[in-house]
CHARMM internal coordinates of N, CA and C (Angstrom, degrees):
IC EDIT
DIST 1 N 1 CA 1.4284
DIST 1 CA 1 C 1.5823
ANGL 1 N 1 CA 1 C 111.13
DIST 1 C 2 N 1.2902
ANGL 1 CA 1 C 2 N 114.09
DIHE 1 N 1 CA 1 C 2 N -39.41
DIST 2 N 2 CA 1.4556
ANGL 1 C 2 N 2 CA 122.00
DIHE 1 CA 1 C 2 N 2 CA 179.03
DIST 2 CA 2 C 1.5294
ANGL 2 N 2 CA 2 C 111.10
DIHE 1 C 2 N 2 CA 2 C -64.42
DIST 2 C 3 N 1.3391
ANGL 2 CA 2 C 3 N 115.74
DIHE 2 N 2 CA 2 C 3 N -35.17
DIST 3 N 3 CA 1.4421
ANGL 2 C 3 N 3 CA 120.04
DIHE 2 CA 2 C 3 N 3 CA 178.87
DIST 3 CA 3 C 1.5052
ANGL 3 N 3 CA 3 C 111.30
DIHE 2 C 3 N 3 CA 3 C -64.17
DIST 3 C 4 N 1.2889
ANGL 3 CA 3 C 4 N 118.35
DIHE 3 N 3 CA 3 C 4 N -41.51
DIST 4 N 4 CA 1.5058
ANGL 3 C 4 N 4 CA 122.85
DIHE 3 CA 3 C 4 N 4 CA -179.49
DIST 4 CA 4 C 1.5024
ANGL 4 N 4 CA 4 C 109.14
DIHE 3 C 4 N 4 CA 4 C -65.60
DIST 4 C 5 N 1.3573
ANGL 4 CA 4 C 5 N 115.94
DIHE 4 N 4 CA 4 C 5 N -42.10
DIST 5 N 5 CA 1.4419
ANGL 4 C 5 N 5 CA 119.88
DIHE 4 CA 4 C 5 N 5 CA 179.91
DIST 5 CA 5 C 1.5012
ANGL 5 N 5 CA 5 C 112.92
DIHE 4 C 5 N 5 CA 5 C -63.78
DIST 5 C 6 N 1.3549
ANGL 5 CA 5 C 6 N 116.82
DIHE 5 N 5 CA 5 C 6 N -44.28
DIST 6 N 6 CA 1.4383
ANGL 5 C 6 N 6 CA 122.68
DIHE 5 CA 5 C 6 N 6 CA 178.90
DIST 6 CA 6 C 1.5535
ANGL 6 N 6 CA 6 C 109.78
DIHE 5 C 6 N 6 CA 6 C -62.39
DIST 6 C 7 N 1.3064
ANGL 6 CA 6 C 7 N 118.51
DIHE 6 N 6 CA 6 C 7 N -46.77
DIST 7 N 7 CA 1.4424
ANGL 6 C 7 N 7 CA 121.15
DIHE 6 CA 6 C 7 N 7 CA -179.27
DIST 7 CA 7 C 1.5209
ANGL 7 N 7 CA 7 C 109.89
DIHE 6 C 7 N 7 CA 7 C -61.86
DIST 7 C 8 N 1.2992
ANGL 7 CA 7 C 8 N 118.64
DIHE 7 N 7 CA 7 C 8 N -42.84
DIST 8 N 8 CA 1.4458
ANGL 7 C 8 N 8 CA 123.88
DIHE 7 CA 7 C 8 N 8 CA -179.06
DIST 8 CA 8 C 1.5659
ANGL 8 N 8 CA 8 C 109.31
DIHE 7 C 8 N 8 CA 8 C -62.97
DIST 8 C 9 N 1.3076
ANGL 8 CA 8 C 9 N 117.24
DIHE 8 N 8 CA 8 C 9 N -44.36
DIST 9 N 9 CA 1.4220
ANGL 8 C 9 N 9 CA 120.63
DIHE 8 CA 8 C 9 N 9 CA -176.78
DIST 9 CA 9 C 1.5198
ANGL 9 N 9 CA 9 C 111.09
DIHE 8 C 9 N 9 CA 9 C -68.78
DIST 9 C 10 N 1.3292
ANGL 9 CA 9 C 10 N 116.44
DIHE 9 N 9 CA 9 C 10 N -40.34
DIST 10 N 10 CA 1.4784
ANGL 9 C 10 N 10 CA 120.35
DIHE 9 CA 9 C 10 N 10 CA 177.83
DIST 10 CA 10 C 1.5340
ANGL 10 N 10 CA 10 C 110.19
DIHE 9 C 10 N 10 CA 10 C -62.40
DIST 10 C 11 N 1.2987
ANGL 10 CA 10 C 11 N 117.33
DIHE 10 N 10 CA 10 C 11 N -45.41
DIST 11 N 11 CA 1.4320
ANGL 10 C 11 N 11 CA 120.93
DIHE 10 CA 10 C 11 N 11 CA -176.60
DIST 11 CA 11 C 1.5100
ANGL 11 N 11 CA 11 C 109.93
DIHE 10 C 11 N 11 CA 11 C -67.74
DIST 11 C 12 N 1.3142
ANGL 11 CA 11 C 12 N 117.24
DIHE 11 N 11 CA 11 C 12 N -46.59
DIST 12 N 12 CA 1.4949
ANGL 11 C 12 N 12 CA 121.35
DIHE 11 CA 11 C 12 N 12 CA -178.23
DIST 12 CA 12 C 1.5195
ANGL 12 N 12 CA 12 C 111.62
DIHE 11 C 12 N 12 CA 12 C -63.60
DIST 12 C 13 N 1.3059
ANGL 12 CA 12 C 13 N 117.28
DIHE 12 N 12 CA 12 C 13 N -46.83
DIST 13 N 13 CA 1.4977
ANGL 12 C 13 N 13 CA 119.85
DIHE 12 CA 12 C 13 N 13 CA 177.51
DIST 13 CA 13 C 1.4892
ANGL 13 N 13 CA 13 C 112.55
DIHE 12 C 13 N 13 CA 13 C -60.39
DIST 13 C 14 N 1.3175
ANGL 13 CA 13 C 14 N 116.52
DIHE 13 N 13 CA 13 C 14 N -43.03
DIST 14 N 14 CA 1.4643
ANGL 13 C 14 N 14 CA 121.03
DIHE 13 CA 13 C 14 N 14 CA -179.74
DIST 14 CA 14 C 1.5077
ANGL 14 N 14 CA 14 C 111.18
DIHE 13 C 14 N 14 CA 14 C -61.21
DIST 14 C 15 N 1.3531
ANGL 14 CA 14 C 15 N 114.47
DIHE 14 N 14 CA 14 C 15 N -43.28
DIST 15 N 15 CA 1.4934
ANGL 14 C 15 N 15 CA 116.40
DIHE 14 CA 14 C 15 N 15 CA -179.30
DIST 15 CA 15 C 1.5007
ANGL 15 N 15 CA 15 C 110.68
DIHE 14 C 15 N 15 CA 15 C -69.57
DIST 15 C 16 N 1.3497
ANGL 15 CA 15 C 16 N 119.28
DIHE 15 N 15 CA 15 C 16 N -35.85
DIST 16 N 16 CA 1.4491
ANGL 15 C 16 N 16 CA 122.02
DIHE 15 CA 15 C 16 N 16 CA 178.20
DIST 16 CA 16 C 1.5146
ANGL 16 N 16 CA 16 C 109.21
DIHE 15 C 16 N 16 CA 16 C -62.98
DIST 16 C 17 N 1.3241
ANGL 16 CA 16 C 17 N 118.72
DIHE 16 N 16 CA 16 C 17 N -45.92
DIST 17 N 17 CA 1.4539
ANGL 16 C 17 N 17 CA 121.84
DIHE 16 CA 16 C 17 N 17 CA 179.16
DIST 17 CA 17 C 1.5560
ANGL 17 N 17 CA 17 C 109.88
DIHE 16 C 17 N 17 CA 17 C -60.99
DIST 17 C 18 N 1.3347
ANGL 17 CA 17 C 18 N 116.29
DIHE 17 N 17 CA 17 C 18 N -45.21
DIST 18 N 18 CA 1.4360
ANGL 17 C 18 N 18 CA 119.76
DIHE 17 CA 17 C 18 N 18 CA -179.89
DIST 18 CA 18 C 1.5296
ANGL 18 N 18 CA 18 C 112.94
DIHE 17 C 18 N 18 CA 18 C -59.00
DIST 18 C 19 N 1.3288
ANGL 18 CA 18 C 19 N 115.17
DIHE 18 N 18 CA 18 C 19 N -50.95
DIST 19 N 19 CA 1.4637
ANGL 18 C 19 N 19 CA 121.08
DIHE 18 CA 18 C 19 N 19 CA -176.75
DIST 19 CA 19 C 1.5473
ANGL 19 N 19 CA 19 C 111.31
DIHE 18 C 19 N 19 CA 19 C -65.55
DIST 19 C 20 N 1.2960
ANGL 19 CA 19 C 20 N 118.27
DIHE 19 N 19 CA 19 C 20 N -44.53
DIST 20 N 20 CA 1.4533
ANGL 19 C 20 N 20 CA 119.21
DIHE 19 CA 19 C 20 N 20 CA 178.74
DIST 20 CA 20 C 1.5244
ANGL 20 N 20 CA 20 C 113.77
DIHE 19 C 20 N 20 CA 20 C -66.26
DIST 20 C 21 N 1.3157
ANGL 20 CA 20 C 21 N 116.55
DIHE 20 N 20 CA 20 C 21 N -34.00
DIST 21 N 21 CA 1.4583
ANGL 20 C 21 N 21 CA 121.95
DIHE 20 CA 20 C 21 N 21 CA 176.72
DIST 21 CA 21 C 1.5134
ANGL 21 N 21 CA 21 C 109.87
DIHE 20 C 21 N 21 CA 21 C -67.35
DIST 21 C 22 N 1.3057
ANGL 21 CA 21 C 22 N 117.03
DIHE 21 N 21 CA 21 C 22 N -44.44
DIST 22 N 22 CA 1.5095
ANGL 21 C 22 N 22 CA 119.70
DIHE 21 CA 21 C 22 N 22 CA 177.71
DIST 22 CA 22 C 1.4693
ANGL 22 N 22 CA 22 C 110.86
DIHE 21 C 22 N 22 CA 22 C -62.56
DIST 22 C 23 N 1.3406
ANGL 22 CA 22 C 23 N 117.78
DIHE 22 N 22 CA 22 C 23 N -42.32
DIST 23 N 23 CA 1.4523
ANGL 22 C 23 N 23 CA 122.73
DIHE 22 CA 22 C 23 N 23 CA -177.96
DIST 23 CA 23 C 1.5595
ANGL 23 N 23 CA 23 C 108.19
DIHE 22 C 23 N 23 CA 23 C -67.54
DIST 23 C 24 N 1.2775
ANGL 23 CA 23 C 24 N 119.30
DIHE 23 N 23 CA 23 C 24 N -38.10
DIST 24 N 24 CA 1.4701
ANGL 23 C 24 N 24 CA 121.42
DIHE 23 CA 23 C 24 N 24 CA 177.30
DIST 24 CA 24 C 1.4954
ANGL 24 N 24 CA 24 C 109.88
DIHE 23 C 24 N 24 CA 24 C -65.54
DIST 24 C 25 N 1.3331
ANGL 24 CA 24 C 25 N 119.85
DIHE 24 N 24 CA 24 C 25 N -38.67
DIST 25 N 25 CA 1.4244
ANGL 24 C 25 N 25 CA 122.19
DIHE 24 CA 24 C 25 N 25 CA 179.75
DIST 25 CA 25 C 1.5137
ANGL 25 N 25 CA 25 C 111.90
DIHE 24 C 25 N 25 CA 25 C -70.40
DIST 25 C 26 N 1.2885
ANGL 25 CA 25 C 26 N 117.39
DIHE 25 N 25 CA 25 C 26 N -28.22
DIST 26 N 26 CA 1.4379
ANGL 25 C 26 N 26 CA 121.31
DIHE 25 CA 25 C 26 N 26 CA -179.22
DIST 26 CA 26 C 1.5376
ANGL 26 N 26 CA 26 C 111.79
DIHE 25 C 26 N 26 CA 26 C -72.80
DIST 26 C 27 N 1.3360
ANGL 26 CA 26 C 27 N 117.85
DIHE 26 N 26 CA 26 C 27 N -21.33
DIST 27 N 27 CA 1.4465
ANGL 26 C 27 N 27 CA 121.19
DIHE 26 CA 26 C 27 N 27 CA -179.29
DIST 27 CA 27 C 1.4907
ANGL 27 N 27 CA 27 C 113.07
DIHE 26 C 27 N 27 CA 27 C -92.41
DIST 27 C 28 N 1.3686
ANGL 27 CA 27 C 28 N 120.38
DIHE 27 N 27 CA 27 C 28 N 2.98
DIST 28 N 28 CA 1.4197
ANGL 27 C 28 N 28 CA 121.25
DIHE 27 CA 27 C 28 N 28 CA 177.57
DIST 28 CA 28 C 1.5324
ANGL 28 N 28 CA 28 C 112.50
DIHE 27 C 28 N 28 CA 28 C -80.41
DIST 28 C 29 N 1.3383
ANGL 28 CA 28 C 29 N 118.32
DIHE 28 N 28 CA 28 C 29 N 120.75
DIST 29 N 29 CA 1.4440
ANGL 28 C 29 N 29 CA 119.00
DIHE 28 CA 28 C 29 N 29 CA -177.00
DIST 29 CA 29 C 1.5103
ANGL 29 N 29 CA 29 C 114.66
DIHE 28 C 29 N 29 CA 29 C -70.52
DIST 29 C 30 N 1.3233
ANGL 29 CA 29 C 30 N 115.97
DIHE 29 N 29 CA 29 C 30 N -35.76
DIST 30 N 30 CA 1.4485
ANGL 29 C 30 N 30 CA 122.64
DIHE 29 CA 29 C 30 N 30 CA -177.86
DIST 30 CA 30 C 1.5053
ANGL 30 N 30 CA 30 C 107.34
DIHE 29 C 30 N 30 CA 30 C -119.95
DIST 30 C 31 N 1.3312
ANGL 30 CA 30 C 31 N 120.30
DIHE 30 N 30 CA 30 C 31 N 128.23
DIST 31 N 31 CA 1.4808
ANGL 30 C 31 N 31 CA 121.70
DIHE 30 CA 30 C 31 N 31 CA -178.70
DIST 31 CA 31 C 1.5377
ANGL 31 N 31 CA 31 C 113.89
DIHE 30 C 31 N 31 CA 31 C -58.58
DIST 31 C 32 N 1.3376
ANGL 31 CA 31 C 32 N 119.88
DIHE 31 N 31 CA 31 C 32 N -30.89
DIST 32 N 32 CA 1.4215
ANGL 31 C 32 N 32 CA 120.73
DIHE 31 CA 31 C 32 N 32 CA -176.03
DIST 32 CA 32 C 1.5524
ANGL 32 N 32 CA 32 C 112.96
DIHE 31 C 32 N 32 CA 32 C -87.01
DIST 32 C 33 N 1.2877
ANGL 32 CA 32 C 33 N 117.40
DIHE 32 N 32 CA 32 C 33 N -0.08
DIST 33 N 33 CA 1.4403
ANGL 32 C 33 N 33 CA 120.42
DIHE 32 CA 32 C 33 N 33 CA -176.59
DIST 33 CA 33 C 1.5154
ANGL 33 N 33 CA 33 C 112.81
DIHE 32 C 33 N 33 CA 33 C -94.11
DIST 33 C 34 N 1.2837
ANGL 33 CA 33 C 34 N 116.14
DIHE 33 N 33 CA 33 C 34 N 136.10
DIST 34 N 34 CA 1.5101
ANGL 33 C 34 N 34 CA 119.77
DIHE 33 CA 33 C 34 N 34 CA 175.44
DIST 34 CA 34 C 1.5407
ANGL 34 N 34 CA 34 C 112.90
DIHE 33 C 34 N 34 CA 34 C 90.56
DIST 34 C 35 N 1.3222
ANGL 34 CA 34 C 35 N 116.61
DIHE 34 N 34 CA 34 C 35 N 176.34
DIST 35 N 35 CA 1.4396
ANGL 34 C 35 N 35 CA 119.92
DIHE 34 CA 34 C 35 N 35 CA -176.62
DIST 35 CA 35 C 1.5449
ANGL 35 N 35 CA 35 C 110.69
DIHE 34 C 35 N 35 CA 35 C -74.68
DIST 35 C 36 N 1.3076
ANGL 35 CA 35 C 36 N 115.73
DIHE 35 N 35 CA 35 C 36 N 162.44
DIST 36 N 36 CA 1.4145
ANGL 35 C 36 N 36 CA 121.12
DIHE 35 CA 35 C 36 N 36 CA 177.36
DIST 36 CA 36 C 1.5023
ANGL 36 N 36 CA 36 C 112.86
DIHE 35 C 36 N 36 CA 36 C -71.57
DIST 36 C 37 N 1.3275
ANGL 36 CA 36 C 37 N 116.99
DIHE 36 N 36 CA 36 C 37 N 143.03
DIST 37 N 37 CA 1.4895
ANGL 36 C 37 N 37 CA 118.24
DIHE 36 CA 36 C 37 N 37 CA -177.70
DIST 37 CA 37 C 1.5371
ANGL 37 N 37 CA 37 C 108.61
DIHE 36 C 37 N 37 CA 37 C -104.28
DIST 37 C 38 N 1.3282
ANGL 37 CA 37 C 38 N 118.00
DIHE 37 N 37 CA 37 C 38 N 14.00
DIST 38 N 38 CA 1.4533
ANGL 37 C 38 N 38 CA 120.42
DIHE 37 CA 37 C 38 N 38 CA -177.22
DIST 38 CA 38 C 1.5319
ANGL 38 N 38 CA 38 C 111.32
DIHE 37 C 38 N 38 CA 38 C -68.34
DIST 38 C 39 N 1.3128
ANGL 38 CA 38 C 39 N 117.78
DIHE 38 N 38 CA 38 C 39 N -42.24
DIST 39 N 39 CA 1.4917
ANGL 38 C 39 N 39 CA 120.31
DIHE 38 CA 38 C 39 N 39 CA -177.48
DIST 39 CA 39 C 1.5248
ANGL 39 N 39 CA 39 C 113.49
DIHE 38 C 39 N 39 CA 39 C -63.96
DIST 39 C 40 N 1.3344
ANGL 39 CA 39 C 40 N 119.06
DIHE 39 N 39 CA 39 C 40 N -46.29
DIST 40 N 40 CA 1.4664
ANGL 39 C 40 N 40 CA 119.48
DIHE 39 CA 39 C 40 N 40 CA 177.30
DIST 40 CA 40 C 1.5363
ANGL 40 N 40 CA 40 C 112.88
DIHE 39 C 40 N 40 CA 40 C -65.37
DIST 40 C 41 N 1.3113
ANGL 40 CA 40 C 41 N 115.45
DIHE 40 N 40 CA 40 C 41 N -33.75
DIST 41 N 41 CA 1.4946
ANGL 40 C 41 N 41 CA 117.61
DIHE 40 CA 40 C 41 N 41 CA 176.69
DIST 41 CA 41 C 1.4950
ANGL 41 N 41 CA 41 C 111.29
DIHE 40 C 41 N 41 CA 41 C -66.02
DIST 41 C 42 N 1.3193
ANGL 41 CA 41 C 42 N 119.15
DIHE 41 N 41 CA 41 C 42 N -41.26
DIST 42 N 42 CA 1.4290
ANGL 41 C 42 N 42 CA 123.26
DIHE 41 CA 41 C 42 N 42 CA 178.10
DIST 42 CA 42 C 1.4902
ANGL 42 N 42 CA 42 C 110.39
DIHE 41 C 42 N 42 CA 42 C -66.83
DIST 42 C 43 N 1.3107
ANGL 42 CA 42 C 43 N 118.68
DIHE 42 N 42 CA 42 C 43 N -43.78
DIST 43 N 43 CA 1.4777
ANGL 42 C 43 N 43 CA 123.49
DIHE 42 CA 42 C 43 N 43 CA 178.59
DIST 43 CA 43 C 1.5467
ANGL 43 N 43 CA 43 C 111.23
DIHE 42 C 43 N 43 CA 43 C -62.44
DIST 43 C 44 N 1.2778
ANGL 43 CA 43 C 44 N 115.79
DIHE 43 N 43 CA 43 C 44 N -47.14
DIST 44 N 44 CA 1.4828
ANGL 43 C 44 N 44 CA 120.07
DIHE 43 CA 43 C 44 N 44 CA -179.14
DIST 44 CA 44 C 1.5238
ANGL 44 N 44 CA 44 C 110.90
DIHE 43 C 44 N 44 CA 44 C -65.78
DIST 44 C 45 N 1.3338
ANGL 44 CA 44 C 45 N 116.61
DIHE 44 N 44 CA 44 C 45 N -39.82
DIST 45 N 45 CA 1.4306
ANGL 44 C 45 N 45 CA 118.29
DIHE 44 CA 44 C 45 N 45 CA 177.84
DIST 45 CA 45 C 1.5217
ANGL 45 N 45 CA 45 C 112.81
DIHE 44 C 45 N 45 CA 45 C -67.39
DIST 45 C 46 N 1.3360
ANGL 45 CA 45 C 46 N 115.51
DIHE 45 N 45 CA 45 C 46 N -38.87
DIST 46 N 46 CA 1.4845
ANGL 45 C 46 N 46 CA 119.81
DIHE 45 CA 45 C 46 N 46 CA 178.75
DIST 46 CA 46 C 1.5335
ANGL 46 N 46 CA 46 C 110.60
DIHE 45 C 46 N 46 CA 46 C -65.13
DIST 46 C 47 N 1.3320
ANGL 46 CA 46 C 47 N 115.92
DIHE 46 N 46 CA 46 C 47 N -41.99
DIST 47 N 47 CA 1.5030
ANGL 46 C 47 N 47 CA 117.23
DIHE 46 CA 46 C 47 N 47 CA -179.92
DIST 47 CA 47 C 1.5147
ANGL 47 N 47 CA 47 C 110.61
DIHE 46 C 47 N 47 CA 47 C -67.05
DIST 47 C 48 N 1.3306
ANGL 47 CA 47 C 48 N 117.97
DIHE 47 N 47 CA 47 C 48 N -39.45
DIST 48 N 48 CA 1.4339
ANGL 47 C 48 N 48 CA 120.30
DIHE 47 CA 47 C 48 N 48 CA 179.54
DIST 48 CA 48 C 1.5102
ANGL 48 N 48 CA 48 C 110.07
DIHE 47 C 48 N 48 CA 48 C -65.57
DIST 48 C 49 N 1.3042
ANGL 48 CA 48 C 49 N 116.29
DIHE 48 N 48 CA 48 C 49 N -45.53
DIST 49 N 49 CA 1.5106
ANGL 48 C 49 N 49 CA 120.83
DIHE 48 CA 48 C 49 N 49 CA 178.70
DIST 49 CA 49 C 1.5285
ANGL 49 N 49 CA 49 C 110.52
DIHE 48 C 49 N 49 CA 49 C -61.29
DIST 49 C 50 N 1.3136
ANGL 49 CA 49 C 50 N 116.90
DIHE 49 N 49 CA 49 C 50 N -41.22
DIST 50 N 50 CA 1.4884
ANGL 49 C 50 N 50 CA 120.17
DIHE 49 CA 49 C 50 N 50 CA 178.30
DIST 50 CA 50 C 1.5171
ANGL 50 N 50 CA 50 C 110.22
DIHE 49 C 50 N 50 CA 50 C -63.10
DIST 50 C 51 N 1.3201
ANGL 50 CA 50 C 51 N 116.87
DIHE 50 N 50 CA 50 C 51 N -42.71
DIST 51 N 51 CA 1.4740
ANGL 50 C 51 N 51 CA 119.10
DIHE 50 CA 50 C 51 N 51 CA -179.61
DIST 51 CA 51 C 1.5289
ANGL 51 N 51 CA 51 C 110.16
DIHE 50 C 51 N 51 CA 51 C -65.29
DIST 51 C 52 N 1.3174
ANGL 51 CA 51 C 52 N 117.98
DIHE 51 N 51 CA 51 C 52 N -42.86
DIST 52 N 52 CA 1.4695
ANGL 51 C 52 N 52 CA 120.64
DIHE 51 CA 51 C 52 N 52 CA -178.76
DIST 52 CA 52 C 1.5580
ANGL 52 N 52 CA 52 C 110.00
DIHE 51 C 52 N 52 CA 52 C -66.67
DIST 52 C 53 N 1.2993
ANGL 52 CA 52 C 53 N 116.63
DIHE 52 N 52 CA 52 C 53 N -40.28
DIST 53 N 53 CA 1.4803
ANGL 52 C 53 N 53 CA 119.44
DIHE 52 CA 52 C 53 N 53 CA 177.95
DIST 53 CA 53 C 1.5495
ANGL 53 N 53 CA 53 C 110.50
DIHE 52 C 53 N 53 CA 53 C -66.79
DIST 53 C 54 N 1.3235
ANGL 53 CA 53 C 54 N 115.44
DIHE 53 N 53 CA 53 C 54 N -37.09
DIST 54 N 54 CA 1.4619
ANGL 53 C 54 N 54 CA 117.57
DIHE 53 CA 53 C 54 N 54 CA 178.39
DIST 54 CA 54 C 1.5464
ANGL 54 N 54 CA 54 C 111.20
DIHE 53 C 54 N 54 CA 54 C -67.23
DIST 54 C 55 N 1.3416
ANGL 54 CA 54 C 55 N 116.80
DIHE 54 N 54 CA 54 C 55 N -36.16
DIST 55 N 55 CA 1.4572
ANGL 54 C 55 N 55 CA 122.22
DIHE 54 CA 54 C 55 N 55 CA 178.32
DIST 55 CA 55 C 1.5102
ANGL 55 N 55 CA 55 C 107.32
DIHE 54 C 55 N 55 CA 55 C -65.20
DIST 55 C 56 N 1.3302
ANGL 55 CA 55 C 56 N 117.90
DIHE 55 N 55 CA 55 C 56 N -39.09
DIST 56 N 56 CA 1.4871
ANGL 55 C 56 N 56 CA 117.69
DIHE 55 CA 55 C 56 N 56 CA -179.48
DIST 56 CA 56 C 1.5350
ANGL 56 N 56 CA 56 C 109.47
DIHE 55 C 56 N 56 CA 56 C -71.09
DIST 56 C 57 N 1.2644
ANGL 56 CA 56 C 57 N 119.60
DIHE 56 N 56 CA 56 C 57 N -29.50
DIST 57 N 57 CA 1.4472
ANGL 56 C 57 N 57 CA 122.56
DIHE 56 CA 56 C 57 N 57 CA 176.67
DIST 57 CA 57 C 1.5126
ANGL 57 N 57 CA 57 C 110.25
DIHE 56 C 57 N 57 CA 57 C -68.36
DIST 57 C 58 N 1.3369
ANGL 57 CA 57 C 58 N 115.42
DIHE 57 N 57 CA 57 C 58 N -42.34
DIST 58 N 58 CA 1.4800
ANGL 57 C 58 N 58 CA 120.41
DIHE 57 CA 57 C 58 N 58 CA -178.28
DIST 58 CA 58 C 1.5713
ANGL 58 N 58 CA 58 C 108.59
DIHE 57 C 58 N 58 CA 58 C -67.56
DIST 58 C 59 N 1.3423
ANGL 58 CA 58 C 59 N 116.48
DIHE 58 N 58 CA 58 C 59 N -44.85
DIST 59 N 59 CA 1.4584
ANGL 58 C 59 N 59 CA 118.27
DIHE 58 CA 58 C 59 N 59 CA -174.42
DIST 59 CA 59 C 1.5517
ANGL 59 N 59 CA 59 C 112.20
DIHE 58 C 59 N 59 CA 59 C -78.08
DIST 59 C 60 N 1.3052
ANGL 59 CA 59 C 60 N 115.72
DIHE 59 N 59 CA 59 C 60 N -13.50
DIST 60 N 60 CA 1.4326
ANGL 59 C 60 N 60 CA 119.50
DIHE 59 CA 59 C 60 N 60 CA 172.76
DIST 60 CA 60 C 1.5076
ANGL 60 N 60 CA 60 C 110.45
DIHE 59 C 60 N 60 CA 60 C 83.55
END
COOR INIT
IC SEED 1 N 1 CA 1 C
IC BUILD
C-alpha cells in the first residue's frame, strides 16, 4: 500500500511542478527577464519520470 502511495505522490508532485513551471514561463513578457526555469523543469520531469517508472515496477 505504501508503494502505491509513494508512486502516486511522486507522479502528482512532478506533474504539478512541471505544469506550474510551464505556466510561469508563459507569463514572462521578455525571455531574458527573471530567473531561469531550467532547474524546475528538470526537477519536475525527473519526479514525474521516477513516479511513472515506480508505477511500472509496482504493476510488473
